[in-house]
C-alpha positions in Angstrom: 14.4 -7.8 20.4 16.6 -6.9 17.4 15.3 -7.1 13.9 17.2 -7.6 10.7 17.4 -4.4 8.6 15.0 -4.2 5.6 14.2 -1.8 2.9 10.5 -0.7 3.3 8.6 0.5 0.1 5.1 1.5 -0.3 3.2 0.8 -3.4 -0.2 1.9 -4.7 -0.4 0.3 -8.1 0.6 3.5 -9.9 3.5 3.8 -12.4 5.6 5.8 -9.7 4.7 3.1 -7.1 6.0 0.3 -9.5 9.1 2.5 -10.2 9.7 2.8 -6.4 9.3 -1.0 -6.0 11.8 -1.7 -8.8 14.3 0.7 -7.1 13.8 -0.8 -3.7 14.3 -4.3 -5.0 17.4 -3.5 -6.6 18.7 -1.7 -3.6 17.7 -4.6 -1.2 19.5 -7.0 -3.5 22.7 -4.8 -3.8 22.9 -4.4 0.1 21.8 -8.0 0.9 18.8 -6.8 2.8 15.2 -7.9 3.0 12.5 -6.2 1.1 9.2 -5.2 2.9 6.4 -4.1 0.6 3.5 -2.2 2.0 0.2 -1.5 0.4 -2.6 0.3 2.0 -6.1 1.0 0.8 -9.3 2.3 2.2 -12.4 0.2 2.1 -15.5 2.0 0.5 -18.0 2.8 3.2 -21.6 3.7 3.2 -22.3 7.5 3.6 -25.4 9.2 4.7 -25.6 10.8 1.3 -26.3 7.5 -0.5 -29.0 6.4 2.1 -32.6 7.6 1.1 -34.1 7.2 4.6 -37.6 7.4 3.1 -40.3 4.8 2.4 -41.8 3.8 -0.9 -45.4 4.3 -1.1 
């Protein structure tokens, strides 16, 4: 299976990420390519340090 070439850019909401997105969008348009934008984040999790584990009297 062949895929059409794209420009892939990762963004994180920072100023540098927005600059990268602007650059990638301009490159994709100039080269007539698709643009694939990726954003990843970690979900907050419960940690043992936040759990009391005891009982209230």
